[in-house]
mmCIF entry with sequence, helices, sheets and N, C-alpha, C, O atoms, coordinates in Angstrom:
data_MODEL
# 
_entry.id   MODEL 
# 
_entity.id                         1 
_entity.type                       polymer 
_entity.pdbx_number_of_molecules   1 
# 
_entity_poly.entity_id                      1 
_entity_poly.type                           'polypeptide(L)' 
_entity_poly.nstd_linkage                   no 
_entity_poly.nstd_monomer                   no 
_entity_poly.pdbx_seq_one_letter_code       
;(UNK)(UNK)(UNK)(UNK)(UNK)(UNK)(UNK)(UNK)(UNK)(UNK)(UNK)(UNK)(UNK)(UNK)(UNK)(UNK)
(UNK)(UNK)(UNK)(UNK)(UNK)(UNK)(UNK)(UNK)(UNK)(UNK)(UNK)(UNK)(UNK)(UNK)(UNK)(UNK)
(UNK)(UNK)(UNK)(UNK)(UNK)(UNK)(UNK)(UNK)(UNK)(UNK)(UNK)(UNK)(UNK)(UNK)
;
_entity_poly.pdbx_seq_one_letter_code_can   XXXXXXXXXXXXXXXXXXXXXXXXXXXXXXXXXXXXXXXXXXXXXX 
_entity_poly.pdbx_strand_id                 A 
# 
loop_
_entity_poly_seq.entity_id 
_entity_poly_seq.num 
_entity_poly_seq.mon_id 
_entity_poly_seq.hetero 
1 1  UNK n 
1 2  UNK n 
1 3  UNK n 
1 4  UNK n 
1 5  UNK n 
1 6  UNK n 
1 7  UNK n 
1 8  UNK n 
1 9  UNK n 
1 10 UNK n 
1 11 UNK n 
1 12 UNK n 
1 13 UNK n 
1 14 UNK n 
1 15 UNK n 
1 16 UNK n 
1 17 UNK n 
1 18 UNK n 
1 19 UNK n 
1 20 UNK n 
1 21 UNK n 
1 22 UNK n 
1 23 UNK n 
1 24 UNK n 
1 25 UNK n 
1 26 UNK n 
1 27 UNK n 
1 28 UNK n 
1 29 UNK n 
1 30 UNK n 
1 31 UNK n 
1 32 UNK n 
1 33 UNK n 
1 34 UNK n 
1 35 UNK n 
1 36 UNK n 
1 37 UNK n 
1 38 UNK n 
1 39 UNK n 
1 40 UNK n 
1 41 UNK n 
1 42 UNK n 
1 43 UNK n 
1 44 UNK n 
1 45 UNK n 
1 46 UNK n 
# 
_struct_asym.id          A 
_struct_asym.entity_id   1 
# 
loop_
_struct_conf.conf_type_id 
_struct_conf.id 
_struct_conf.pdbx_PDB_helix_id 
_struct_conf.beg_label_comp_id 
_struct_conf.beg_label_asym_id 
_struct_conf.beg_label_seq_id 
_struct_conf.pdbx_beg_PDB_ins_code 
_struct_conf.end_label_comp_id 
_struct_conf.end_label_asym_id 
_struct_conf.end_label_seq_id 
_struct_conf.pdbx_end_PDB_ins_code 
_struct_conf.beg_auth_comp_id 
_struct_conf.beg_auth_asym_id 
_struct_conf.beg_auth_seq_id 
_struct_conf.end_auth_comp_id 
_struct_conf.end_auth_asym_id 
_struct_conf.end_auth_seq_id 
_struct_conf.pdbx_PDB_helix_class 
_struct_conf.details 
_struct_conf.pdbx_PDB_helix_length 
HELX_P HELX_P1 AA1 UNK A 6  ? UNK A 17 ? UNK A 6  UNK A 17 1 ? 12 
HELX_P HELX_P2 AA2 UNK A 24 ? UNK A 30 ? UNK A 24 UNK A 30 1 ? 7  
# 
_struct_conf_type.id          HELX_P 
_struct_conf_type.criteria    ? 
_struct_conf_type.reference   ? 
# 
loop_
_atom_site.group_PDB 
_atom_site.id 
_atom_site.type_symbol 
_atom_site.label_atom_id 
_atom_site.label_alt_id 
_atom_site.label_comp_id 
_atom_site.label_asym_id 
_atom_site.label_entity_id 
_atom_site.label_seq_id 
_atom_site.pdbx_PDB_ins_code 
_atom_site.Cartn_x 
_atom_site.Cartn_y 
_atom_site.Cartn_z 
_atom_site.occupancy 
_atom_site.B_iso_or_equiv 
_atom_site.pdbx_formal_charge 
_atom_site.auth_seq_id 
_atom_site.auth_comp_id 
_atom_site.auth_asym_id 
_atom_site.auth_atom_id 
_atom_site.pdbx_PDB_model_num 
ATOM 1   N N  . UNK A 1 1  ? -7.669 -3.191  -11.562 1.00 0.00 ? 1  UNK A N  1 
ATOM 2   C CA . UNK A 1 1  ? -6.496 -3.373  -10.736 1.00 0.00 ? 1  UNK A CA 1 
ATOM 3   C C  . UNK A 1 1  ? -5.374 -3.940  -11.586 1.00 0.00 ? 1  UNK A C  1 
ATOM 4   O O  . UNK A 1 1  ? -5.590 -4.891  -12.337 1.00 0.00 ? 1  UNK A O  1 
ATOM 5   N N  . UNK A 1 2  ? -4.179 -3.373  -11.481 1.00 0.00 ? 2  UNK A N  1 
ATOM 6   C CA . UNK A 1 2  ? -3.067 -3.938  -12.263 1.00 0.00 ? 2  UNK A CA 1 
ATOM 7   C C  . UNK A 1 2  ? -2.758 -5.359  -11.814 1.00 0.00 ? 2  UNK A C  1 
ATOM 8   O O  . UNK A 1 2  ? -2.898 -5.723  -10.647 1.00 0.00 ? 2  UNK A O  1 
ATOM 9   N N  . UNK A 1 3  ? -2.334 -6.137  -12.791 1.00 0.00 ? 3  UNK A N  1 
ATOM 10  C CA . UNK A 1 3  ? -1.966 -7.526  -12.490 1.00 0.00 ? 3  UNK A CA 1 
ATOM 11  C C  . UNK A 1 3  ? -0.588 -7.534  -11.792 1.00 0.00 ? 3  UNK A C  1 
ATOM 12  O O  . UNK A 1 3  ? 0.355  -6.848  -12.185 1.00 0.00 ? 3  UNK A O  1 
ATOM 13  N N  . UNK A 1 4  ? -0.544 -8.348  -10.740 1.00 0.00 ? 4  UNK A N  1 
ATOM 14  C CA . UNK A 1 4  ? 0.740  -8.495  -10.047 1.00 0.00 ? 4  UNK A CA 1 
ATOM 15  C C  . UNK A 1 4  ? 1.624  -9.494  -10.805 1.00 0.00 ? 4  UNK A C  1 
ATOM 16  O O  . UNK A 1 4  ? 1.133  -10.463 -11.384 1.00 0.00 ? 4  UNK A O  1 
ATOM 17  N N  . UNK A 1 5  ? 2.911  -9.240  -10.788 1.00 0.00 ? 5  UNK A N  1 
ATOM 18  C CA . UNK A 1 5  ? 3.875  -10.217 -11.400 1.00 0.00 ? 5  UNK A CA 1 
ATOM 19  C C  . UNK A 1 5  ? 3.963  -11.421 -10.515 1.00 0.00 ? 5  UNK A C  1 
ATOM 20  O O  . UNK A 1 5  ? 3.575  -11.390 -9.347  1.00 0.00 ? 5  UNK A O  1 
ATOM 21  N N  . UNK A 1 6  ? 4.484  -12.499 -11.090 1.00 0.00 ? 6  UNK A N  1 
ATOM 22  C CA . UNK A 1 6  ? 4.672  -13.720 -10.289 1.00 0.00 ? 6  UNK A CA 1 
ATOM 23  C C  . UNK A 1 6  ? 5.629  -13.443 -9.144  1.00 0.00 ? 6  UNK A C  1 
ATOM 24  O O  . UNK A 1 6  ? 5.450  -13.971 -8.047  1.00 0.00 ? 6  UNK A O  1 
ATOM 25  N N  . UNK A 1 7  ? 6.640  -12.624 -9.385  1.00 0.00 ? 7  UNK A N  1 
ATOM 26  C CA . UNK A 1 7  ? 7.592  -12.279 -8.302  1.00 0.00 ? 7  UNK A CA 1 
ATOM 27  C C  . UNK A 1 7  ? 6.878  -11.507 -7.187  1.00 0.00 ? 7  UNK A C  1 
ATOM 28  O O  . UNK A 1 7  ? 7.115  -11.782 -6.011  1.00 0.00 ? 7  UNK A O  1 
ATOM 29  N N  . UNK A 1 8  ? 6.026  -10.566 -7.523  1.00 0.00 ? 8  UNK A N  1 
ATOM 30  C CA . UNK A 1 8  ? 5.319  -9.802  -6.506  1.00 0.00 ? 8  UNK A CA 1 
ATOM 31  C C  . UNK A 1 8  ? 4.369  -10.726 -5.712  1.00 0.00 ? 8  UNK A C  1 
ATOM 32  O O  . UNK A 1 8  ? 4.249  -10.602 -4.493  1.00 0.00 ? 8  UNK A O  1 
ATOM 33  N N  . UNK A 1 9  ? 3.718  -11.627 -6.405  1.00 0.00 ? 9  UNK A N  1 
ATOM 34  C CA . UNK A 1 9  ? 2.833  -12.595 -5.739  1.00 0.00 ? 9  UNK A CA 1 
ATOM 35  C C  . UNK A 1 9  ? 3.604  -13.444 -4.740  1.00 0.00 ? 9  UNK A C  1 
ATOM 36  O O  . UNK A 1 9  ? 3.157  -13.646 -3.611  1.00 0.00 ? 9  UNK A O  1 
ATOM 37  N N  . UNK A 1 10 ? 4.734  -13.928 -5.147  1.00 0.00 ? 10 UNK A N  1 
ATOM 38  C CA . UNK A 1 10 ? 5.578  -14.775 -4.246  1.00 0.00 ? 10 UNK A CA 1 
ATOM 39  C C  . UNK A 1 10 ? 6.076  -13.980 -3.036  1.00 0.00 ? 10 UNK A C  1 
ATOM 40  O O  . UNK A 1 10 ? 6.144  -14.503 -1.924  1.00 0.00 ? 10 UNK A O  1 
ATOM 41  N N  . UNK A 1 11 ? 6.425  -12.702 -3.267  1.00 0.00 ? 11 UNK A N  1 
ATOM 42  C CA . UNK A 1 11 ? 6.865  -11.858 -2.193  1.00 0.00 ? 11 UNK A CA 1 
ATOM 43  C C  . UNK A 1 11 ? 5.763  -11.622 -1.188  1.00 0.00 ? 11 UNK A C  1 
ATOM 44  O O  . UNK A 1 11 ? 6.013  -11.660 0.017   1.00 0.00 ? 11 UNK A O  1 
ATOM 45  N N  . UNK A 1 12 ? 4.561  -11.381 -1.644  1.00 0.00 ? 12 UNK A N  1 
ATOM 46  C CA . UNK A 1 12 ? 3.416  -11.231 -0.781  1.00 0.00 ? 12 UNK A CA 1 
ATOM 47  C C  . UNK A 1 12 ? 3.179  -12.488 0.037   1.00 0.00 ? 12 UNK A C  1 
ATOM 48  O O  . UNK A 1 12 ? 2.965  -12.414 1.247   1.00 0.00 ? 12 UNK A O  1 
ATOM 49  N N  . UNK A 1 13 ? 3.216  -13.657 -0.628  1.00 0.00 ? 13 UNK A N  1 
ATOM 50  C CA . UNK A 1 13 ? 3.068  -14.907 0.077   1.00 0.00 ? 13 UNK A CA 1 
ATOM 51  C C  . UNK A 1 13 ? 4.111  -15.087 1.177   1.00 0.00 ? 13 UNK A C  1 
ATOM 52  O O  . UNK A 1 13 ? 3.781  -15.547 2.271   1.00 0.00 ? 13 UNK A O  1 
ATOM 53  N N  . UNK A 1 14 ? 5.380  -14.725 0.895   1.00 0.00 ? 14 UNK A N  1 
ATOM 54  C CA . UNK A 1 14 ? 6.430  -14.841 1.935   1.00 0.00 ? 14 UNK A CA 1 
ATOM 55  C C  . UNK A 1 14 ? 6.128  -13.993 3.146   1.00 0.00 ? 14 UNK A C  1 
ATOM 56  O O  . UNK A 1 14 ? 6.319  -14.434 4.279   1.00 0.00 ? 14 UNK A O  1 
ATOM 57  N N  . UNK A 1 15 ? 5.645  -12.747 2.913   1.00 0.00 ? 15 UNK A N  1 
ATOM 58  C CA . UNK A 1 15 ? 5.297  -11.867 4.013   1.00 0.00 ? 15 UNK A CA 1 
ATOM 59  C C  . UNK A 1 15 ? 4.164  -12.473 4.864   1.00 0.00 ? 15 UNK A C  1 
ATOM 60  O O  . UNK A 1 15 ? 4.205  -12.466 6.094   1.00 0.00 ? 15 UNK A O  1 
ATOM 61  N N  . UNK A 1 16 ? 3.167  -12.990 4.161   1.00 0.00 ? 16 UNK A N  1 
ATOM 62  C CA . UNK A 1 16 ? 2.013  -13.583 4.857   1.00 0.00 ? 16 UNK A CA 1 
ATOM 63  C C  . UNK A 1 16 ? 2.427  -14.812 5.666   1.00 0.00 ? 16 UNK A C  1 
ATOM 64  O O  . UNK A 1 16 ? 2.012  -14.989 6.812   1.00 0.00 ? 16 UNK A O  1 
ATOM 65  N N  . UNK A 1 17 ? 3.255  -15.658 5.045   1.00 0.00 ? 17 UNK A N  1 
ATOM 66  C CA . UNK A 1 17 ? 3.697  -16.909 5.728   1.00 0.00 ? 17 UNK A CA 1 
ATOM 67  C C  . UNK A 1 17 ? 4.573  -16.560 6.942   1.00 0.00 ? 17 UNK A C  1 
ATOM 68  O O  . UNK A 1 17 ? 4.576  -17.289 7.935   1.00 0.00 ? 17 UNK A O  1 
ATOM 69  N N  . UNK A 1 18 ? 5.302  -15.466 6.863   1.00 0.00 ? 18 UNK A N  1 
ATOM 70  C CA . UNK A 1 18 ? 6.163  -15.048 7.979   1.00 0.00 ? 18 UNK A CA 1 
ATOM 71  C C  . UNK A 1 18 ? 5.392  -14.207 9.000   1.00 0.00 ? 18 UNK A C  1 
ATOM 72  O O  . UNK A 1 18 ? 5.971  -13.739 9.980   1.00 0.00 ? 18 UNK A O  1 
ATOM 73  N N  . UNK A 1 19 ? 4.082  -14.015 8.774   1.00 0.00 ? 19 UNK A N  1 
ATOM 74  C CA . UNK A 1 19 ? 3.239  -13.243 9.678   1.00 0.00 ? 19 UNK A CA 1 
ATOM 75  C C  . UNK A 1 19 ? 3.778  -11.835 9.848   1.00 0.00 ? 19 UNK A C  1 
ATOM 76  O O  . UNK A 1 19 ? 3.788  -11.305 10.959  1.00 0.00 ? 19 UNK A O  1 
ATOM 77  N N  . UNK A 1 20 ? 4.230  -11.219 8.749   1.00 0.00 ? 20 UNK A N  1 
ATOM 78  C CA . UNK A 1 20 ? 4.750  -9.875  8.762   1.00 0.00 ? 20 UNK A CA 1 
ATOM 79  C C  . UNK A 1 20 ? 3.796  -8.946  8.018   1.00 0.00 ? 20 UNK A C  1 
ATOM 80  O O  . UNK A 1 20 ? 3.029  -9.368  7.151   1.00 0.00 ? 20 UNK A O  1 
ATOM 81  N N  . UNK A 1 21 ? 3.872  -7.642  8.394   1.00 0.00 ? 21 UNK A N  1 
ATOM 82  C CA . UNK A 1 21 ? 3.033  -6.658  7.666   1.00 0.00 ? 21 UNK A CA 1 
ATOM 83  C C  . UNK A 1 21 ? 3.553  -6.458  6.275   1.00 0.00 ? 21 UNK A C  1 
ATOM 84  O O  . UNK A 1 21 ? 4.763  -6.486  6.052   1.00 0.00 ? 21 UNK A O  1 
ATOM 85  N N  . UNK A 1 22 ? 2.642  -6.252  5.314   1.00 0.00 ? 22 UNK A N  1 
ATOM 86  C CA . UNK A 1 22 ? 3.036  -5.989  3.965   1.00 0.00 ? 22 UNK A CA 1 
ATOM 87  C C  . UNK A 1 22 ? 3.577  -4.553  3.844   1.00 0.00 ? 22 UNK A C  1 
ATOM 88  O O  . UNK A 1 22 ? 3.046  -3.631  4.462   1.00 0.00 ? 22 UNK A O  1 
ATOM 89  N N  . UNK A 1 23 ? 4.642  -4.375  3.040   1.00 0.00 ? 23 UNK A N  1 
ATOM 90  C CA . UNK A 1 23 ? 5.153  -3.014  2.833   1.00 0.00 ? 23 UNK A CA 1 
ATOM 91  C C  . UNK A 1 23 ? 4.081  -2.159  2.085   1.00 0.00 ? 23 UNK A C  1 
ATOM 92  O O  . UNK A 1 23 ? 3.189  -2.690  1.423   1.00 0.00 ? 23 UNK A O  1 
ATOM 93  N N  . UNK A 1 24 ? 4.209  -0.851  2.218   1.00 0.00 ? 24 UNK A N  1 
ATOM 94  C CA . UNK A 1 24 ? 3.238  0.076   1.617   1.00 0.00 ? 24 UNK A CA 1 
ATOM 95  C C  . UNK A 1 24 ? 3.124  -0.114  0.104   1.00 0.00 ? 24 UNK A C  1 
ATOM 96  O O  . UNK A 1 24 ? 2.050  0.102   -0.458  1.00 0.00 ? 24 UNK A O  1 
ATOM 97  N N  . UNK A 1 25 ? 4.218  -0.517  -0.572  1.00 0.00 ? 25 UNK A N  1 
ATOM 98  C CA . UNK A 1 25 ? 4.160  -0.637  -2.031  1.00 0.00 ? 25 UNK A CA 1 
ATOM 99  C C  . UNK A 1 25 ? 3.063  -1.621  -2.435  1.00 0.00 ? 25 UNK A C  1 
ATOM 100 O O  . UNK A 1 25 ? 2.438  -1.452  -3.482  1.00 0.00 ? 25 UNK A O  1 
ATOM 101 N N  . UNK A 1 26 ? 2.827  -2.628  -1.631  1.00 0.00 ? 26 UNK A N  1 
ATOM 102 C CA . UNK A 1 26 ? 1.769  -3.597  -1.977  1.00 0.00 ? 26 UNK A CA 1 
ATOM 103 C C  . UNK A 1 26 ? 0.374  -3.065  -1.704  1.00 0.00 ? 26 UNK A C  1 
ATOM 104 O O  . UNK A 1 26 ? -0.587 -3.468  -2.358  1.00 0.00 ? 26 UNK A O  1 
ATOM 105 N N  . UNK A 1 27 ? 0.260  -2.155  -0.734  1.00 0.00 ? 27 UNK A N  1 
ATOM 106 C CA . UNK A 1 27 ? -1.047 -1.557  -0.459  1.00 0.00 ? 27 UNK A CA 1 
ATOM 107 C C  . UNK A 1 27 ? -1.561 -0.876  -1.713  1.00 0.00 ? 27 UNK A C  1 
ATOM 108 O O  . UNK A 1 27 ? -2.738 -1.003  -2.049  1.00 0.00 ? 27 UNK A O  1 
ATOM 109 N N  . UNK A 1 28 ? -0.688 -0.152  -2.411  1.00 0.00 ? 28 UNK A N  1 
ATOM 110 C CA . UNK A 1 28 ? -1.079 0.597   -3.589  1.00 0.00 ? 28 UNK A CA 1 
ATOM 111 C C  . UNK A 1 28 ? -1.306 -0.345  -4.780  1.00 0.00 ? 28 UNK A C  1 
ATOM 112 O O  . UNK A 1 28 ? -2.088 -0.031  -5.677  1.00 0.00 ? 28 UNK A O  1 
ATOM 113 N N  . UNK A 1 29 ? -0.627 -1.495  -4.789  1.00 0.00 ? 29 UNK A N  1 
ATOM 114 C CA . UNK A 1 29 ? -0.816 -2.463  -5.895  1.00 0.00 ? 29 UNK A CA 1 
ATOM 115 C C  . UNK A 1 29 ? -2.090 -3.259  -5.683  1.00 0.00 ? 29 UNK A C  1 
ATOM 116 O O  . UNK A 1 29 ? -2.763 -3.622  -6.648  1.00 0.00 ? 29 UNK A O  1 
ATOM 117 N N  . UNK A 1 30 ? -2.427 -3.534  -4.434  1.00 0.00 ? 30 UNK A N  1 
ATOM 118 C CA . UNK A 1 30 ? -3.563 -4.401  -4.137  1.00 0.00 ? 30 UNK A CA 1 
ATOM 119 C C  . UNK A 1 30 ? -4.893 -3.665  -4.026  1.00 0.00 ? 30 UNK A C  1 
ATOM 120 O O  . UNK A 1 30 ? -5.940 -4.203  -4.385  1.00 0.00 ? 30 UNK A O  1 
ATOM 121 N N  . UNK A 1 31 ? -4.844 -2.444  -3.532  1.00 0.00 ? 31 UNK A N  1 
ATOM 122 C CA . UNK A 1 31 ? -6.094 -1.703  -3.229  1.00 0.00 ? 31 UNK A CA 1 
ATOM 123 C C  . UNK A 1 31 ? -6.164 -0.446  -3.997  1.00 0.00 ? 31 UNK A C  1 
ATOM 124 O O  . UNK A 1 31 ? -5.189 0.305   -4.042  1.00 0.00 ? 31 UNK A O  1 
ATOM 125 N N  . UNK A 1 32 ? -7.319 -0.169  -4.630  1.00 0.00 ? 32 UNK A N  1 
ATOM 126 C CA . UNK A 1 32 ? -7.509 1.034   -5.390  1.00 0.00 ? 32 UNK A CA 1 
ATOM 127 C C  . UNK A 1 32 ? -8.121 2.079   -4.472  1.00 0.00 ? 32 UNK A C  1 
ATOM 128 O O  . UNK A 1 32 ? -9.342 2.231   -4.448  1.00 0.00 ? 32 UNK A O  1 
ATOM 129 N N  . UNK A 1 33 ? -7.333 2.777   -3.742  1.00 0.00 ? 33 UNK A N  1 
ATOM 130 C CA . UNK A 1 33 ? -7.811 3.815   -2.829  1.00 0.00 ? 33 UNK A CA 1 
ATOM 131 C C  . UNK A 1 33 ? -7.370 5.138   -3.410  1.00 0.00 ? 33 UNK A C  1 
ATOM 132 O O  . UNK A 1 33 ? -6.202 5.518   -3.325  1.00 0.00 ? 33 UNK A O  1 
ATOM 133 N N  . UNK A 1 34 ? -8.280 5.802   -3.975  1.00 0.00 ? 34 UNK A N  1 
ATOM 134 C CA . UNK A 1 34 ? -7.978 7.059   -4.704  1.00 0.00 ? 34 UNK A CA 1 
ATOM 135 C C  . UNK A 1 34 ? -8.200 8.328   -3.803  1.00 0.00 ? 34 UNK A C  1 
ATOM 136 O O  . UNK A 1 34 ? -8.106 9.459   -4.278  1.00 0.00 ? 34 UNK A O  1 
ATOM 137 N N  . UNK A 1 35 ? -8.495 8.097   -2.503  1.00 0.00 ? 35 UNK A N  1 
ATOM 138 C CA . UNK A 1 35 ? -8.722 9.235   -1.635  1.00 0.00 ? 35 UNK A CA 1 
ATOM 139 C C  . UNK A 1 35 ? -7.463 10.009  -1.460  1.00 0.00 ? 35 UNK A C  1 
ATOM 140 O O  . UNK A 1 35 ? -6.373 9.443   -1.373  1.00 0.00 ? 35 UNK A O  1 
ATOM 141 N N  . UNK A 1 36 ? -7.610 11.330  -1.407  1.00 0.00 ? 36 UNK A N  1 
ATOM 142 C CA . UNK A 1 36 ? -6.468 12.239  -1.161  1.00 0.00 ? 36 UNK A CA 1 
ATOM 143 C C  . UNK A 1 36 ? -6.479 12.583  0.335   1.00 0.00 ? 36 UNK A C  1 
ATOM 144 O O  . UNK A 1 36 ? -7.537 12.750  0.942   1.00 0.00 ? 36 UNK A O  1 
ATOM 145 N N  . UNK A 1 37 ? -5.293 12.682  0.904   1.00 0.00 ? 37 UNK A N  1 
ATOM 146 C CA . UNK A 1 37 ? -5.158 13.003  2.318   1.00 0.00 ? 37 UNK A CA 1 
ATOM 147 C C  . UNK A 1 37 ? -4.396 14.311  2.439   1.00 0.00 ? 37 UNK A C  1 
ATOM 148 O O  . UNK A 1 37 ? -3.427 14.568  1.725   1.00 0.00 ? 37 UNK A O  1 
ATOM 149 N N  . UNK A 1 38 ? -4.883 15.144  3.389   1.00 0.00 ? 38 UNK A N  1 
ATOM 150 C CA . UNK A 1 38 ? -4.206 16.425  3.631   1.00 0.00 ? 38 UNK A CA 1 
ATOM 151 C C  . UNK A 1 38 ? -4.217 16.697  5.141   1.00 0.00 ? 38 UNK A C  1 
ATOM 152 O O  . UNK A 1 38 ? -5.241 16.553  5.808   1.00 0.00 ? 38 UNK A O  1 
ATOM 153 N N  . UNK A 1 39 ? -3.070 17.088  5.646   1.00 0.00 ? 39 UNK A N  1 
ATOM 154 C CA . UNK A 1 39 ? -2.952 17.495  7.036   1.00 0.00 ? 39 UNK A CA 1 
ATOM 155 C C  . UNK A 1 39 ? -3.346 18.967  7.146   1.00 0.00 ? 39 UNK A C  1 
ATOM 156 O O  . UNK A 1 39 ? -2.836 19.833  6.435   1.00 0.00 ? 39 UNK A O  1 
ATOM 157 N N  . UNK A 1 40 ? -4.267 19.207  8.060   1.00 0.00 ? 40 UNK A N  1 
ATOM 158 C CA . UNK A 1 40 ? -4.751 20.572  8.301   1.00 0.00 ? 40 UNK A CA 1 
ATOM 159 C C  . UNK A 1 40 ? -4.648 20.930  9.764   1.00 0.00 ? 40 UNK A C  1 
ATOM 160 O O  . UNK A 1 40 ? -5.068 20.136  10.606  1.00 0.00 ? 40 UNK A O  1 
ATOM 161 N N  . UNK A 1 41 ? -4.115 22.077  10.107  1.00 0.00 ? 41 UNK A N  1 
ATOM 162 C CA . UNK A 1 41 ? -4.041 22.517  11.492  1.00 0.00 ? 41 UNK A CA 1 
ATOM 163 C C  . UNK A 1 41 ? -4.183 24.020  11.553  1.00 0.00 ? 41 UNK A C  1 
ATOM 164 O O  . UNK A 1 41 ? -3.988 24.728  10.565  1.00 0.00 ? 41 UNK A O  1 
ATOM 165 N N  . UNK A 1 42 ? -4.530 24.492  12.746  1.00 0.00 ? 42 UNK A N  1 
ATOM 166 C CA . UNK A 1 42 ? -4.769 25.880  12.970  1.00 0.00 ? 42 UNK A CA 1 
ATOM 167 C C  . UNK A 1 42 ? -3.488 26.645  12.619  1.00 0.00 ? 42 UNK A C  1 
ATOM 168 O O  . UNK A 1 42 ? -2.405 26.272  13.071  1.00 0.00 ? 42 UNK A O  1 
ATOM 169 N N  . UNK A 1 43 ? -3.600 27.684  11.837  1.00 0.00 ? 43 UNK A N  1 
ATOM 170 C CA . UNK A 1 43 ? -2.416 28.480  11.479  1.00 0.00 ? 43 UNK A CA 1 
ATOM 171 C C  . UNK A 1 43 ? -1.745 28.043  10.225  1.00 0.00 ? 43 UNK A C  1 
ATOM 172 O O  . UNK A 1 43 ? -0.854 28.741  9.742   1.00 0.00 ? 43 UNK A O  1 
ATOM 173 N N  . UNK A 1 44 ? -2.129 26.910  9.661   1.00 0.00 ? 44 UNK A N  1 
ATOM 174 C CA . UNK A 1 44 ? -1.498 26.427  8.442   1.00 0.00 ? 44 UNK A CA 1 
ATOM 175 C C  . UNK A 1 44 ? -1.939 27.340  7.276   1.00 0.00 ? 44 UNK A C  1 
ATOM 176 O O  . UNK A 1 44 ? -3.118 27.669  7.142   1.00 0.00 ? 44 UNK A O  1 
ATOM 177 N N  . UNK A 1 45 ? -0.983 27.730  6.456   1.00 0.00 ? 45 UNK A N  1 
ATOM 178 C CA . UNK A 1 45 ? -1.346 28.487  5.269   1.00 0.00 ? 45 UNK A CA 1 
ATOM 179 C C  . UNK A 1 45 ? -1.145 27.623  4.069   1.00 0.00 ? 45 UNK A C  1 
ATOM 180 O O  . UNK A 1 45 ? -0.109 26.974  3.920   1.00 0.00 ? 45 UNK A O  1 
ATOM 181 N N  . UNK A 1 46 ? -2.124 27.610  3.213   1.00 0.00 ? 46 UNK A N  1 
ATOM 182 C CA . UNK A 1 46 ? -2.185 26.759  1.979   1.00 0.00 ? 46 UNK A CA 1 
ATOM 183 C C  . UNK A 1 46 ? -2.413 25.328  2.283   1.00 0.00 ? 46 UNK A C  1 
ATOM 184 O O  . UNK A 1 46 ? -2.487 24.507  1.368   1.00 0.00 ? 46 UNK A O  1 
# 
């Protein structure tokens, strides 16, 4: 996992203290989720 900068850590703490959801950018910094997602529906080509 990449190390968070001090600024990123402080920003995360502010979100948590304010009881707000973390922005998506932190999801990718905090969690190593390598799954790929694809939308599939009837009639979709490719």
